[in-house]
C-alpha positions as CSV (number, residue, x, y, z in Angstrom):
1,X,-16.6,6.2,-48.7
2,X,-19.5,3.8,-49.6
3,X,-17.3,2.4,-52.5
4,X,-14.4,1.8,-50.1
5,X,-16.7,0.0,-47.7
6,X,-18.1,-2.2,-50.5
7,X,-14.5,-3.0,-51.6
8,X,-13.0,-3.7,-48.2
9,X,-15.6,-4.8,-45.7
10,X,-18.0,-7.8,-45.6
11,X,-21.3,-6.1,-45.8
12,X,-24.7,-7.3,-44.7
13,X,-26.9,-5.0,-46.8
14,X,-26.4,-3.0,-50.0
15,X,-29.4,-0.7,-50.8
16,X,-30.3,2.7,-52.0
17,X,-29.8,5.6,-49.5
18,X,-33.5,6.2,-49.4
19,X,-34.1,2.8,-47.8
20,X,-31.3,2.9,-45.2
21,X,-33.2,4.8,-42.5
22,X,-36.1,2.3,-42.5
23,X,-33.7,-0.7,-42.4
24,X,-31.8,0.8,-39.5
25,X,-35.0,1.3,-37.6
26,X,-36.1,-2.3,-38.2
27,X,-32.6,-3.6,-37.2
28,X,-32.5,-1.6,-34.0
29,X,-35.8,-3.1,-32.9
30,X,-35.4,-6.7,-34.2
31,X,-31.7,-7.2,-33.4
32,X,-30.4,-5.7,-30.1
33,X,-26.6,-4.9,-30.1
34,X,-24.6,-7.9,-29.0
35,X,-22.5,-7.7,-25.8
36,X,-19.0,-6.4,-26.5
37,X,-16.1,-8.7,-25.7
38,X,-13.6,-6.2,-24.3
39,X,-11.0,-9.0,-23.9
40,X,-10.7,-9.8,-27.6
41,X,-7.5,-9.2,-29.5
42,X,-9.2,-6.7,-31.8
43,X,-10.8,-4.8,-28.9
44,X,-7.4,-4.7,-27.1
45,X,-5.6,-3.4,-30.2
46,X,-8.3,-0.9,-31.0
47,X,-8.2,0.4,-27.4
48,X,-4.4,0.8,-27.7
49,X,-4.8,2.7,-31.0
50,X,-7.4,5.0,-29.5
51,X,-5.0,5.8,-26.6
52,X,-2.3,6.5,-29.2
53,X,-4.5,8.8,-31.2
54,X,-5.6,10.7,-28.1
55,X,-2.4,10.9,-26.2
56,X,0.6,10.1,-28.5
57,X,3.3,7.8,-27.1
58,X,2.8,5.1,-29.8
59,X,6.2,3.5,-29.2
60,X,5.7,3.4,-25.4
61,X,2.2,2.0,-25.8
62,X,3.5,-0.9,-27.9
63,X,2.6,0.0,-31.4
64,X,5.4,-2.1,-32.8
65,X,3.8,-5.2,-31.3
66,X,0.3,-4.8,-32.8
67,X,1.3,-5.0,-36.4
68,X,3.9,-6.4,-38.8
69,X,7.0,-4.3,-39.4
70,X,7.2,-3.1,-43.0
71,X,9.9,-1.8,-45.3
72,X,8.0,1.5,-45.6
73,X,8.7,4.6,-43.6
74,X,6.3,7.3,-42.5
75,X,6.1,10.2,-45.0
76,X,5.8,12.7,-42.1
77,X,8.5,11.7,-39.6
78,X,10.3,8.9,-41.6
79,X,9.8,6.4,-38.7
80,X,9.3,2.7,-39.2
81,X,5.7,1.7,-40.2
82,X,3.8,-1.3,-39.0
83,X,1.0,-2.8,-41.0
84,X,-2.2,-3.6,-39.2
85,X,-4.4,-6.0,-41.4
86,X,-8.1,-6.2,-40.8
87,X,-9.9,-8.4,-43.3
88,X,-9.3,-6.9,-46.8
89,X,-8.1,-3.6,-45.4
90,X,-4.6,-2.6,-44.3
91,X,-3.6,0.3,-42.1
92,X,-0.2,1.6,-41.2
93,X,1.1,3.3,-38.1
94,X,4.6,4.6,-37.4
95,X,6.3,4.3,-34.0
96,X,5.5,8.0,-33.3
97,X,1.8,7.5,-33.9
98,X,1.0,8.8,-37.4
99,X,-1.6,6.6,-39.1
100,X,-2.5,5.9,-42.7
101,X,-4.8,3.7,-44.8
102,X,-2.9,2.1,-47.7
103,X,-4.5,4.8,-50.0
104,X,-3.5,7.7,-47.7
105,X,0.1,6.3,-47.4
106,X,0.5,6.2,-51.2
107,X,-0.9,9.8,-51.4
108,X,1.4,11.1,-48.6
109,X,4.5,9.4,-50.1
110,X,3.8,11.1,-53.4
111,X,3.1,14.4,-51.8
112,X,6.3,14.2,-49.9
113,X,8.2,13.3,-53.1
114,X,6.8,16.5,-54.8
115,X,7.8,18.6,-51.8
116,X,11.3,17.2,-51.9
117,X,11.7,17.9,-55.6
118,X,10.9,21.6,-54.9
119,X,13.4,21.6,-52.0
120,X,16.1,20.2,-54.4
121,X,15.3,22.9,-56.9
122,X,15.5,25.6,-54.3
123,X,18.8,24.3,-53.0
124,X,20.4,24.1,-56.4
125,X,19.2,27.6,-57.4
126,X,20.5,29.0,-54.1
127,X,23.8,27.4,-54.9
128,X,23.9,29.2,-58.3
129,X,23.6,32.6,-56.7
130,X,26.8,32.5,-54.5
131,X,28.7,30.8,-57.3
132,X,27.8,33.6,-59.7
133,X,28.6,36.2,-57.0
134,X,32.0,34.6,-56.3
135,X,32.7,34.4,-60.1
136,X,31.9,38.0,-60.6
137,X,34.0,39.0,-57.6
138,X,37.0,37.0,-59.0
139,X,36.5,38.6,-62.5
140,X,36.5,42.1,-61.0
141,X,39.6,41.2,-58.9
142,X,41.4,40.2,-62.1
143,X,41.3,36.4,-61.9
144,X,39.2,35.4,-65.0
145,X,40.4,31.8,-65.0
146,X,39.2,31.1,-61.4
147,X,36.1,33.2,-62.1
148,X,35.2,30.9,-65.1
149,X,35.5,27.8,-62.8
150,X,32.8,29.3,-60.5
151,X,30.6,30.5,-63.4
152,X,30.9,27.1,-65.1
153,X,29.8,25.3,-61.9
154,X,26.9,27.8,-61.6
155,X,25.7,26.9,-65.2
156,X,26.1,23.1,-64.3
157,X,23.8,23.6,-61.3
158,X,21.3,25.5,-63.4
159,X,21.1,22.5,-65.8
160,X,20.6,20.2,-62.8
161,X,17.9,22.5,-61.5
162,X,16.1,22.4,-64.9
163,X,16.1,18.6,-64.8
164,X,14.4,18.7,-61.4
165,X,12.0,21.4,-62.6
166,X,10.9,19.1,-65.4
167,X,10.5,16.2,-62.9
168,X,8.5,18.5,-60.5
169,X,6.1,19.7,-63.3
170,X,5.5,16.1,-64.4
171,X,5.1,14.7,-60.9
172,X,1.9,12.9,-60.3
173,X,-0.3,12.9,-57.2
174,X,-1.0,9.2,-56.9
175,X,-3.6,7.5,-54.7
176,X,-5.7,4.4,-54.9
177,X,-8.6,6.6,-55.8
178,X,-7.0,8.0,-59.0
179,X,-5.1,4.9,-60.2
180,X,-6.8,2.8,-62.8
181,X,-9.6,5.3,-63.4
182,X,-10.4,6.3,-67.0
183,X,-10.8,10.0,-67.7
184,X,-14.3,11.2,-68.2
185,X,-15.2,11.3,-71.9
């Protein structure tokens, strides 16, 4: 979290953790908190977002108007995402209310991709079972030519499943935190 703050927010102080308490004490005495402008655009938007987080109803509360529509979709509900830019940081919200930092969005998209790969594998393998069953039934019933059509299709689905197995086992969990980092030596 401190690294993220340094990367994304204009900071006033950067000091060791052992000196933070003393600085906070001095700042609290020397610089009283400024009056909050509840009419500012940022305050209005943040108020709306707090309502959304607490009560849902993002679409009805105007989430689509407080950000820029993006080509991205929500990894959870597949709804449209709006981008809310604040300085160097970007956040995303869908019209149903799910919220992501840019880092969390990438991570969720990759997690969803991994889950979908396993769903495809399951579906293909579940298709193999009835094909083999039907092929066996046709073979026993004395129709080996039709039985071979079903068995052949079952083998084809098994090969497709293998391709997706390979993709699932090689699937990476990507995020802004693990991209560009060198492995520890």
